[in-house]
C-alpha positions in Angstrom: 14.8 36.6 -40.2 13.2 38.5 -37.7 13.3 35.5 -35.1 17.1 35.3 -36.2 17.5 38.8 -35.3 16.0 38.4 -31.8 17.8 35.4 -31.0 21.2 37.1 -31.9 20.0 40.2 -29.9 19.5 37.7 -26.8 22.7 36.1 -27.5 24.8 39.2 -27.5 23.1 40.4 -24.4 23.7 37.2 -22.7 27.4 37.3 -23.9 27.5 40.9 -22.5 26.2 39.5 -19.2 28.8 36.5 -18.9 31.6 39.1 -20.1 30.7 41.4 -17.1 30.3 38.6 -14.5 33.6 37.1 -15.6 35.4 40.5 -15.2 33.8 40.7 -11.7 34.8 37.1 -10.8 38.3 37.8 -11.8 38.7 40.2 -9.4 37.0 37.7 -6.9 39.3 34.9 -7.9 42.6 37.0 -7.8 41.2 38.4 -4.3 40.7 34.8 -3.1 44.3 34.1 -3.6 45.6 37.1 -2.0 43.2 36.8 0.8 44.3 33.3 1.5 48.0 34.7 1.8 46.5 37.6 3.8 44.6 35.3 6.3 47.3 32.8 6.6 49.9 35.3 7.5 47.7 37.2 10.1 46.0 34.1 11.4 49.3 32.5 12.3 51.3 35.6 12.9 49.2 36.6 15.7 48.0 34.2 18.8 44.4 32.6 18.4 43.0 35.0 20.9 44.6 38.1 19.3 43.2 36.8 16.0 40.0 36.5 17.4 40.0 40.1 18.9 41.4 41.5 15.6 38.7 39.8 13.4 36.0 41.1 15.9 37.3 44.6 16.2 37.5 44.7 12.2 33.9 43.2 12.2 32.9 46.2 14.4 34.7 48.6 12.0 32.6 47.3 9.1 29.6 47.9 10.9 30.5 51.2 12.0 31.8 52.1 8.4 27.9 52.0 7.4 27.0 55.0 9.7 30.0 56.9 7.9 28.3 59.4 5.4 25.0 58.5 6.6 24.3 56.0 3.4 25.0 59.1 0.9 26.7 56.2 -1.1 23.4 54.9 -2.2 22.6 58.2 -4.4 26.1 58.5 -5.5 26.0 55.0 -6.9 22.5 55.7 -8.6 23.9 58.9 -10.2 26.9 56.9 -11.6 24.7 54.4 -13.2 22.3 56.7 -14.7 23.3 60.4 -14.7 27.0 60.1 -14.9 28.0 63.9 -15.2 26.7 64.5 -11.7 29.3 62.1 -10.3 31.6 65.2 -9.2 28.6 67.0 -7.6 27.5 63.9 -5.5 30.9 63.0 -4.8 31.0 66.6 -2.8 27.9 65.8 -1.0 29.4 62.3 -0.1 32.3 64.0 1.6 30.5 66.5 3.3 28.1 63.7 4.7 31.0 61.7 5.5 32.7 64.8 7.6 29.1 65.2 9.4 28.8 61.7 10.4 32.4 61.0 11.9 31.4 62.5 15.6 28.4 59.9 15.6 30.9 57.0 14.2 33.3 58.2 17.1 30.7 58.0 19.8 29.2 54.4 18.5 33.1 53.1 18.4 33.6 54.3 21.8 30.2 52.3 22.9 31.5 49.2 21.1 34.8 49.3 22.8 33.4 49.7 26.4 30.9 47.0 26.2 33.0 44.3 24.2 36.7 45.1 24.1 37.7 46.9 27.2 40.3 45.0 29.2 40.7 42.5 26.0 42.6 44.8 23.9 44.2 48.2 24.1 42.1 51.2 22.9 45.1 52.2 20.6 44.7 48.8 18.6 41.1 49.0 18.5 41.3 52.5 17.2 43.6 51.7 14.6 41.8 48.5 13.1 38.6 50.5 13.1 39.9 53.6 11.6 41.4 51.2 8.9 37.9 50.0 8.1 36.1 53.3 8.1 38.6 55.8 6.9 40.2 53.7 4.5 38.8 50.4 3.1 35.5 52.0 2.8 36.8 54.7 0.5 38.1 52.1 -1.8 34.9 50.6 -1.5 33.3 53.9 -2.6 35.8 53.9 -5.7 34.7 50.5 -6.8 31.2 51.0 -6.6 31.2 54.6 -8.4 33.3 52.6 -11.1 30.9 49.6 -11.1 28.2 52.1 -11.5 29.8 53.9 -14.6 30.1 50.1 -16.0 33.9 49.9 -15.7 34.1 46.6 -14.1 37.5 46.0 -15.1 38.6 49.1 -13.0 36.7 47.8 -10.1 38.4 44.4 -10.1 41.7 45.8 -10.3 41.2 47.9 -7.3 39.8 44.8 -5.5 43.1 42.9 -6.6 45.4 45.7 -5.9 44.2 46.6 -2.5 44.1 42.9 -1.2 47.6 42.4 -2.6 48.7 45.5 -0.5 47.1 43.9 2.7 48.6 40.4 2.0 52.1 42.1 1.6 51.7 43.9 4.8 50.5 41.1 6.6 53.7 38.9 5.3 55.9 41.8 6.2 54.3 41.6 9.6 54.8 38.0 10.3 58.8 38.5 9.4 59.3 41.7 10.8 57.2 42.3 13.7 56.3 43.3 16.3 54.1 40.5 16.8 51.5 42.2 18.9 48.1 43.3 18.4 48.7 46.9 18.3 51.7 46.2 15.9 49.3 44.7 13.6 46.7 47.2 13.8 49.3 49.7 12.5 50.5 47.7 10.1 46.8 47.2 8.9 45.9 50.8 9.1 48.8 51.9 7.0 48.1 49.1 4.4 44.4 50.0 4.0 45.4 53.9 3.7 47.9 53.1 0.8 45.0 51.1 -1.1 42.4 53.8 -0.6 45.0 56.4 -2.0 45.7 54.0 -5.0 42.2 53.4 -5.9 41.1 57.0 -5.5 44.2 58.7 -7.4 44.3 56.3 -10.0 40.7 55.3 -10.7 38.3 57.6 -9.2 36.5 59.6 -11.9 37.7 63.3 -12.6 35.0 65.6 -12.4 35.0 68.9 -10.6 33.3 68.8 -7.2 30.4 70.9 -7.0 28.1 71.3 -3.8 24.5 71.2 -4.6 22.7 71.2 -1.2 19.2 71.3 -3.0 20.0 67.9 -4.6 21.3 66.4 -1.6 18.4 67.4 0.6 16.0 65.5 -1.8 18.1 62.3 -1.3 18.2 62.3 2.4 15.2 59.9 3.3 16.8 57.2 0.8 20.3 57.7 2.1 19.1 57.2 5.6 17.2 54.3 4.9 20.2 52.7 3.0 22.1 53.4 6.1 20.0 51.9 8.2 19.7 48.7 6.2 23.3 48.2 5.9 23.9 48.8 9.7 21.2 46.2 10.4 22.5 44.0 7.9 26.3 44.1 9.1 25.1 44.2 12.6 23.3 40.7 12.4 26.0 39.5 10.0 28.7 40.3 12.3 27.2 40.0 15.8 27.8 36.7 16.1 31.7 37.4 16.7 30.8 40.1 19.3 28.8 37.2 20.9 31.3 34.5 20.7 33.9 37.1 22.3 31.5 38.1 24.9 30.5 34.8 26.0 33.3 32.3 25.0 36.1 34.7 25.4 39.0 35.7 23.1 40.3 31.9 22.5 36.6 30.9 21.4 36.5 33.9 19.2 39.8 33.1 17.6 38.5 29.5 16.6 35.4 30.9 15.5 36.8 33.9 13.5 39.5 31.5 11.5 36.3 29.1 10.8 34.0 31.9 9.5 36.9 33.6 7.6 37.0 30.2 5.5 33.1 30.2 5.1 33.6 33.7 4.1 35.9 32.5 1.3 33.2 30.6 -0.1 31.0 33.9 -0.7 33.6 35.7 -3.0 31.9 34.4 -6.5 28.3 34.5 -5.0 28.9 38.4 -4.2 29.8 39.0 -7.8 26.8 37.3 -8.7 24.7 39.1 -6.5 25.8 42.4 -8.3 24.8 41.2 -11.7 21.2 39.9 -10.5 20.7 43.6 -8.7 21.5 45.3 -11.7 19.2 43.0 -13.9 16.4 43.6 -11.8 17.0 47.3 -11.9 16.5 47.3 -15.7 13.9 44.7 -16.1 11.9 44.3 -12.5 9.7 41.4 -13.8 12.6 39.2 -14.1 12.2 37.2 -11.2 8.2 36.9 -11.4 8.7 33.4 -12.0 9.3 30.7 -8.9 11.2 28.4 -11.3 13.8 31.0 -11.7 13.9 32.1 -8.3 14.3 28.5 -7.2 17.1 28.0 -9.5 19.0 30.9 -8.4 18.6 29.8 -5.1 19.7 26.2 -5.6 22.7 27.6 -7.7 23.9 29.6 -4.8 23.5 27.0 -2.4 25.3 24.6 -4.4 28.2 26.6 -5.4 28.6 27.8 -1.5 28.5 24.2 -0.5 31.0 23.0 -3.1 33.4 25.7 -1.8 33.4 24.6 1.6 33.5 21.0 0.6 36.7 21.8 -1.1 38.2 23.7 1.6 37.3 21.1 4.3 38.4 18.4 2.1 41.9 20.0 1.4 42.5 20.9 5.1 41.5 17.1 6.1 44.1 15.9 3.6 46.7 18.8 4.9 45.6 20.2 8.0 48.7 22.2 8.4 48.7 23.6 4.9 47.5 27.2 6.1 49.6 27.3 9.3 49.5 26.2 12.7 46.8 28.0 14.2 44.5 27.2 11.4 45.2 23.7 11.7 43.4 23.9 15.2 40.2 24.5 13.1 40.8 22.5 10.2 38.6 19.5 11.6 35.9 21.5 12.3 35.2 22.8 8.7 33.4 20.0 7.1 31.1 20.0 10.3 29.9 23.5 9.2 29.5 22.1 5.5 25.8 23.6 5.2 26.7 27.3 6.8 27.8 28.9 3.6 24.7 27.9 1.8 22.3 29.5 4.2 24.6 32.3 5.1 24.9 33.3 1.6 21.3 33.0 0.6 20.3 35.3 3.3 22.7 38.0 1.8 21.4 37.1 -1.6 17.7 37.7 -0.7 18.4 40.9 1.0 19.8 42.2 -2.4 17.1 41.3 -4.2 14.9 44.2 -1.8 17.7 46.4 -2.7 17.3 46.1 -6.2 13.3 46.8 -5.8 14.0 50.0 -3.5 12.5 48.5 -0.5 15.1 49.4 1.8 12.7 50.0 4.7 11.5 46.7 4.4 14.8 45.2 4.2 15.8 46.7 7.2 13.0 45.3 9.0 13.4 41.8 7.8 17.2 42.2 8.5 16.4 43.3 12.1 14.2 40.1 12.4 17.1 37.9 11.1 19.4 39.6 13.4 17.3 38.9 16.5 16.4 35.5 15.7 20.5 34.8 15.1 21.3 36.5 18.2 18.7 34.5 20.4 19.7 31.3 18.8 23.3 31.9 19.1 23.0 32.8 22.9 21.3 29.6 23.3 23.7 27.5 21.8 26.8 28.9 23.1 25.3 29.1 26.6 25.2 25.3 26.6 28.8 24.9 27.2 29.2 22.5 24.5 32.5 21.5 23.1 33.5 23.3 19.5 32.3 20.1 17.6 28.8 20.4 19.2 28.3 23.8 19.0 29.6 24.3 15.4 27.3 21.2 14.4 24.5 23.3 15.7 25.6 26.5 13.3 24.0 24.3 10.2 20.6 24.3 12.1 20.7 28.0 13.2 21.5 29.3 9.5 18.9 27.1 8.3 16.4 28.6 10.5 17.8 32.0 9.5 17.4 31.2 6.0 13.7 30.1 6.4 12.9 33.4 8.3 14.6 35.3 5.5 13.0 33.5 2.5 9.7 33.6 3.7 9.9 37.5 4.7 11.8 38.7 1.7 9.7 36.9 -1.1 6.4 38.0 0.7 7.7 41.5 0.8 9.5 41.0 -2.8 5.7 40.4 -4.3 3.2 41.9 -2.1 3.4 45.8 -3.1 4.2 44.7 -6.8 0.5 44.8 -7.9 -0.2 48.0 -5.9 2.3 50.5 -7.1 5.3 51.1 -9.3 8.8 50.9 -7.9 10.3 54.4 -9.0 13.5 54.4 -7.5 15.4 51.2 -7.3 18.1 51.0 -4.6 21.5 49.8 -4.9 23.6 46.9 -4.1 26.2 48.0 -2.0 29.2 45.7 -2.7 30.9 45.8 0.4 30.2 42.2 1.3 32.2 41.1 -1.8 35.1 43.7 -0.6 35.0 43.5 3.0 37.2 41.2 5.1 
């Protein structure tokens, strides 16, 4: 009888996990459809060169948004998970940190513009795109993160779907109404993201009184800065390729690369929902991944889902190359060449989240810095050879394979080494911006 009760408890727990994951994936599936509409409209509403500049500026905004609030989203998420009555107090702390961080963000943005975009796009277009990522979409992400911490996954999924729908509608209106310029799209993009953020905050953010408690915030500053540093390094190494392709190959090459990597990124949507569930499982049961059988099983699963998604997209575009528009058709023959890129790229992302779950944010930052350095060196070498697109895109498979080997070796060494020496007291969080970011 007791054994039946044990099995019943396990079955109930598994059903709850599957239900939560299905809720998260529902947001990803809905967003996948909307993202395709958004992507097709923008990719074909702009020239290939302008799309490359937009994608690179947007990626820069995502990196800079990690500086905003100096990582205080980490304690806000943790409080939402374990001490829900303090959400209002820590929201006030987040807003204070956000205001204090804006001069640093503006200075960093000016540096990026001078280094990569001056002479290629107007500062007004750059500012609109970057502001949309930092001040608008990031706020929607905060609302989603807090609701996920509270266990309100359905609300999180709804915010993702509605926010993506607003951006998709803006892209369609842009295509038909114009003006078809980079500045014109930048203004549409800023307005759409502002509307999405307003919807998320007004409708779904928890209603609690904002209380300022500096004594609580000061005790979290080290954790916050560590998370911010890890996030900046993660997104910098993740988006650095777009900046390097722009600086080495120019806007046209950057446009083809951005289209290809956007298709690669679509394969990661279900994986990122899975990452969130893995992190929450590890936060509750730190010994769950002690077995290498489970580790390799999860790694193989992530790789297979990623390759299957890329194979589907590549096969579809092989049969119907103009299905996603004229500009996307230029990259259609290249999709299957990069078949293994999503697997290795998504595995590097997944492995980094394992260290988040254990609270090893400093180690994670160091490993991401190592991966980013290797990536930059290999990409500069590959692009510097002057290969045609087919050759250097084929080389991306080997490049991301090397990154995965570096990441897996370092992450699992860091994952295991301190386990027998000290208890991890404060697990850090999965920041689900990668499942949300464009």
